[in-house]
RODO-2510 file (C-alpha; in nm, 4 decimals, decimal comma):
residues 265
     n   res          X          Y          Z
     1     m    -6,9171     0,6527     0,1115
     2     a    -7,1249     0,4384    -0,1224
     3     l    -7,1844     0,7378    -0,3513
     4     l    -6,8127     0,8182    -0,3502
     5     s    -6,7302     0,4600    -0,4482
     6     k    -6,9723     0,4823    -0,7419
     7     i    -6,8164     0,8101    -0,8565
     8     e    -6,4711     0,6544    -0,8293
     9     r    -6,5744     0,3616    -1,0494
    10     f    -6,6815     0,6026    -1,3249
    11     l    -6,4125     0,8702    -1,2941
    12     g    -6,1238     0,6908    -1,1255
    13     r    -5,9419     0,6364    -1,4552
    14     f    -5,8985     1,0133    -1,4902
    15     a    -5,7164     1,0513    -1,1573
    16     v    -5,3577     1,1798    -1,1704
    17     p    -5,1072     0,9608    -0,9844
    18     n    -4,8439     1,1379    -0,7729
    19     l    -5,0377     1,4646    -0,7874
    20     a    -4,8362     1,6144    -0,5002
    21     y    -4,5121     1,5691    -0,6963
    22     f    -4,6607     1,7343    -1,0054
    23     l    -4,7775     2,0347    -0,8020
    24     v    -4,4365     2,0731    -0,6382
    25     a    -4,2615     2,0384    -0,9758
    26     g    -4,4866     2,3130    -1,1142
    27     q    -4,4134     2,5389    -0,8190
    28     a    -4,0399     2,4771    -0,8576
    29     a    -4,0583     2,5766    -1,2246
    30     v    -4,2519     2,8913    -1,1353
    31     y    -4,0004     2,9738    -0,8611
    32     v    -3,7139     2,9566    -1,1112
    33     a    -3,9115     3,1715    -1,3588
    34     i    -3,9756     3,4351    -1,0914
    35     l    -3,6148     3,4229    -0,9735
    36     t    -3,4833     3,4813    -1,3262
    37     g    -3,7296     3,7640    -1,3915
    38     k    -3,9257     3,5772    -1,6595
    39     l    -4,2478     3,5805    -1,4600
    40     e    -4,4156     3,8326    -1,2334
    41     p    -4,5566     3,6653    -0,9201
    42     g    -4,8645     3,8860    -0,9339
    43     v    -5,0012     3,7010    -1,2372
    44     l    -5,0409     3,3806    -1,0335
    45     f    -5,2577     3,5026    -0,7479
    46     l    -5,6267     3,4273    -0,7671
    47     v    -5,8002     3,7657    -0,7999
    48     p    -6,1678     3,7088    -0,8866
    49     r    -6,2139     4,0574    -1,0328
    50     l    -5,9352     3,9880    -1,2836
    51     v    -6,0746     3,6421    -1,3552
    52     m    -6,4074     3,8007    -1,4484
    53     a    -6,2147     4,0458    -1,6695
    54     g    -6,0801     3,7557    -1,8773
    55     q    -5,7725     3,6339    -1,6887
    56     w    -5,9264     3,2896    -1,6380
    57     w    -5,5907     3,1144    -1,5951
    58     r    -5,5667     3,2499    -1,2411
    59     i    -5,8248     2,9885    -1,1338
    60     f    -5,5569     2,7226    -1,1903
    61     a    -5,2330     2,9215    -1,1717
    62     f    -5,2689     2,9996    -0,8005
    63     l    -5,1981     2,6314    -0,7283
    64     l    -4,8470     2,6802    -0,8697
    65     m    -4,7554     2,9771    -0,6505
    66     p    -4,4493     2,8772    -0,4387
    67     p    -4,4475     2,9605    -0,0661
    68     p    -4,3222     3,3150     0,0082
    69     s    -4,0074     3,2375     0,2057
    70     s    -3,6359     3,1651     0,1767
    71     i    -3,5246     2,8815    -0,0476
    72     v    -3,4346     2,6639     0,2542
    73     f    -3,7843     2,6770     0,4004
    74     i    -3,9449     2,6560     0,0560
    75     a    -3,7522     2,3338    -0,0098
    76     f    -3,8619     2,2027     0,3315
    77     a    -4,2247     2,2933     0,2560
    78     w    -4,2050     2,1147    -0,0800
    79     w    -4,0518     1,8046     0,0787
    80     l    -4,3203     1,8029     0,3465
    81     f    -4,6024     1,8476     0,0946
    82     c    -4,4709     1,5573    -0,1149
    83     l    -4,4394     1,3395     0,1952
    84     m    -4,7903     1,4207     0,3185
    85     g    -4,9503     1,4065    -0,0253
    86     s    -4,8006     1,0686    -0,1136
    87     a    -4,9018     0,9308     0,2290
    88     l    -5,2615     1,0476     0,1803
    89     e    -5,2641     0,9034    -0,1712
    90     r    -5,1479     0,5650    -0,0396
    91     f    -5,4120     0,5678     0,2330
    92     w    -5,7084     0,6933     0,0285
    93     g    -5,6064     0,5904    -0,3197
    94     t    -5,5226     0,8171    -0,6130
    95     f    -5,8784     0,9202    -0,6949
    96     r    -5,9754     1,0259    -0,3444
    97     f    -5,6568     1,2255    -0,2918
    98     n    -5,7197     1,3982    -0,6266
    99     l    -6,0744     1,4673    -0,5098
   100     f    -5,9475     1,6140    -0,1809
   101     v    -5,7205     1,8599    -0,3655
   102     l    -5,9857     1,9365    -0,6290
   103     l    -6,2587     1,9957    -0,3719
   104     g    -6,0312     2,2184    -0,1633
   105     s    -5,9398     2,4162    -0,4744
   106     a    -6,3052     2,4504    -0,5763
   107     l    -6,4045     2,5746    -0,2295
   108     t    -6,1150     2,8213    -0,2298
   109     v    -6,2050     2,9541    -0,5742
   110     g    -6,5783     2,9667    -0,5075
   111     l    -6,5520     3,1522    -0,1769
   112     s    -6,2913     3,3931    -0,3135
   113     f    -6,5592     3,5468    -0,5381
   114     l    -6,7312     3,6812    -0,2263
   115     t    -6,4365     3,9228    -0,1903
   116     p    -6,3529     3,9742    -0,5597
   117     d    -6,0784     4,2353    -0,5157
   118     r    -5,8689     4,0380    -0,2671
   119     p    -5,5810     3,8192    -0,3947
   120     v    -5,5855     3,4561    -0,2785
   121     s    -5,2948     3,2119    -0,2529
   122     n    -5,2820     2,8350    -0,2003
   123     a    -5,1581     2,8563     0,1618
   124     f    -5,4805     2,7410     0,3274
   125     l    -5,5283     2,4644     0,0716
   126     a    -5,1830     2,3316     0,1638
   127     g    -5,2894     2,3691     0,5259
   128     s    -5,5845     2,1357     0,4710
   129     v    -5,3455     1,8691     0,3363
   130     f    -5,1323     1,9152     0,6496
   131     l    -5,4349     1,8783     0,8797
   132     a    -5,5525     1,5678     0,6926
   133     f    -5,2105     1,4050     0,7250
   134     a    -5,1911     1,4948     1,0961
   135     h    -5,5366     1,3470     1,1552
   136     l    -5,4304     1,0131     1,0081
   137     n    -5,0732     1,0146     1,1445
   138     p    -5,0873     1,2005     1,4786
   139     d    -4,7647     1,0474     1,6150
   140     f    -4,5501     1,1228     1,3103
   141     e    -4,2458     1,3214     1,4235
   142     l    -4,1017     1,6278     1,2521
   143     a    -3,7731     1,7980     1,3357
   144     l    -3,8808     2,1499     1,4321
   145     f    -3,6175     2,3974     1,3117
   146     f    -3,4392     2,0832     1,1835
   147     i    -3,3407     1,9977     1,5437
   148     l    -3,6270     1,9451     1,7897
   149     p    -3,8464     1,6363     1,7275
   150     v    -4,2158     1,7187     1,7703
   151     k    -4,5170     1,4988     1,7077
   152     i    -4,7242     1,6369     1,4258
   153     k    -5,0445     1,6305     1,6304
   154     w    -4,9087     1,9182     1,8411
   155     l    -4,8194     2,1163     1,5295
   156     a    -5,1712     2,0505     1,3986
   157     l    -5,3158     2,1751     1,7274
   158     g    -5,1099     2,4920     1,6873
   159     t    -5,2420     2,5272     1,3326
   160     w    -5,6003     2,5060     1,4596
   161     f    -5,5273     2,7800     1,7136
   162     v    -5,3756     2,9993     1,4401
   163     y    -5,6785     2,9413     1,2178
   164     g    -5,9085     3,0305     1,5065
   165     y    -5,7158     3,3490     1,5815
   166     e    -5,7072     3,4546     1,2156
   167     f    -6,0767     3,3773     1,1769
   168     i    -6,1599     3,6050     1,4701
   169     m    -5,9065     3,8804     1,4082
   170     g    -5,8480     3,8623     1,0322
   171     g    -6,0298     4,0107     0,7365
   172     s    -6,3225     3,8655     0,5464
   173     s    -6,1057     3,7197     0,2685
   174     g    -5,8875     3,5288     0,5157
   175     r    -6,1936     3,4009     0,6996
   176     l    -6,3428     3,2657     0,3787
   177     q    -6,0212     3,0821     0,2910
   178     i    -6,0132     2,9280     0,6390
   179     v    -6,3735     2,8162     0,5875
   180     a    -6,2672     2,6558     0,2566
   181     a    -5,9750     2,4701     0,4160
   182     v    -6,1691     2,3557     0,7226
   183     g    -6,4711     2,2664     0,5089
   184     n    -6,2571     2,0444     0,2883
   185     y    -6,1147     1,8746     0,5983
   186     l    -6,4565     1,8194     0,7556
   187     i    -6,6086     1,6740     0,4379
   188     f    -6,3499     1,3966     0,4519
   189     f    -6,3195     1,3528     0,8290
   190     g    -6,6482     1,4786     0,9706
   191     r    -6,7978     1,1302     0,9911
   192     d    -6,4859     0,9978     1,1631
   193     i    -6,4867     1,2844     1,4137
   194     a    -6,8576     1,2434     1,4863
   195     s    -6,8170     0,8683     1,5363
   196     n    -6,5285     0,9151     1,7788
   197     t    -6,7205     1,1856     1,9644
   198     r    -7,0223     0,9568     2,0094
   199     y    -6,7965     0,6754     2,1252
   200     r    -6,6164     0,8955     2,3793
   201     r    -6,9497     1,0147     2,5138
   202     r    -7,0626     0,6533     2,5641
   203     q    -6,7307     0,5730     2,7306
   204     m    -6,7690     0,8693     2,9661
   205     l    -7,1115     0,7371     3,0669
   206     k    -6,9644     0,3895     3,1207
   207     a    -6,6801     0,5390     3,3253
   208     a    -6,9328     0,7210     3,5418
   209     k    -7,1125     0,3920     3,6033
   210     r    -6,7842     0,2214     3,6924
   211     d    -6,7140     0,4976     3,9437
   212     r    -7,0430     0,4168     4,1097
   213     a    -6,9585     0,0443     4,1086
   214     p    -6,6020     0,0027     4,2380
   215     g    -6,4080    -0,3119     4,1546
   216     r    -6,4977    -0,3197     3,7855
   217     d    -6,1973    -0,2173     3,5824
   218     e    -6,2768    -0,2652     3,2129
   219     p    -6,0713    -0,1235     2,9251
   220     r    -6,2163     0,1607     2,7234
   221     h    -6,0516     0,0568     2,3972
   222     r    -6,0053    -0,2965     2,2626
   223     c    -5,8584    -0,3770     1,9206
   224     r    -6,1007    -0,5826     1,7155
   225     i    -5,8133    -0,7766     1,5536
   226     c    -5,5658    -0,8582     1,8316
   227     g    -5,7686    -0,7820     2,1455
   228     k    -5,5080    -0,5474     2,2925
   229     t    -5,6368    -0,2706     2,5175
   230     e    -5,5050     0,0546     2,6615
   231     l    -5,4640    -0,1344     2,9898
   232     s    -5,2602    -0,4230     2,8501
   233     n    -5,0623    -0,2080     2,6042
   234     p    -5,0606     0,1573     2,7188
   235     e    -4,7919     0,2421     2,4614
   236     l    -5,0352     0,1874     2,1710
   237     d    -5,2842     0,4343     2,0240
   238     f    -5,6405     0,3158     1,9629
   239     r    -5,8553     0,4638     1,6855
   240     y    -6,1957     0,4006     1,5297
   241     c    -6,2366     0,3282     1,1592
   242     s    -6,4878     0,5515     0,9821
   243     k    -6,5152     0,3005     0,6950
   244     c    -6,6340     0,0145     0,9191
   245     a    -6,9982    -0,0298     1,0098
   246     g    -7,0509     0,0496     1,3762
   247     d    -6,7839     0,1667     1,6199
   248     e    -6,4973    -0,0697     1,5473
   249     c    -6,1779    -0,0046     1,7451
   250     y    -5,8278    -0,0897     1,6222
   251     c    -5,4822    -0,0463     1,7683
   252     s    -5,2136     0,1465     1,5810
   253     d    -5,0826    -0,1817     1,4355
   254     h    -5,4140    -0,2660     1,2687
   255     i    -5,5922     0,0650     1,1981
   256     r    -5,4611     0,0576     0,8410
   257     n    -5,4333    -0,3196     0,8068
   258     h    -5,7761    -0,4748     0,8466
   259     e    -6,0818    -0,5768     0,6488
   260     h    -6,3605    -0,3236     0,6862
   261     v    -6,6748    -0,4405     0,8646
   262     v    -6,9769    -0,4179     0,6360
   263     a    -7,3246    -0,3540     0,7720
   264     s    -7,5608    -0,6485     0,7506
   265     p    -7,8201    -0,6106     0,4739
***
């Protein structure tokens, strides 16, 4: 994190605000060009063999490929990408969201050269943005099929299952793109996941001790700011901040509204 902060101080001025909106605007323009016959969709796919033959623009053009679906679902996908991208940009800041998209793109491009004849789209890169948003906003509700409200954490779980199935059953090109998307996600959230895993393991050991010593009923999660616990407020979610030193717990009201704890020198 310290290294990332130093990089941001040097390069932060080059970050592009509202990057998600620019990408969607570019895809909308490409969609209109394809619809009117002014552009062939094949020229946008990332095909490493063609890149090495001189068509270098494909390294960037694949980001502007619109989703292959009907206009209704394309518009929904664009709206969702703008919503998720702007939320991530507000949470991380402009530079770090730019870095997330850039790193995901670089991993996608780099791994695609291992299967140089296979065309690559931006679908898994968009998937990594979805997984990042779901990680930070697990209780956000989406209207599935525009009717049924579903918490996004369940849709993210379904996405993980699909990725697992495609990784096992799919071809080598698809597997590499899944590795790129998941790798991008883990670079940003791996520390958070590891911290929560260690904490849960400690809590399981404490719970086992409590089972051996009846009469002691202590909460597993306590917000550092307000002191609420899962026992006093079972309707709240409790999370652990990866930017704070140590395992600091916060309720859903304070996970994004607190001063980070800094390790003592």
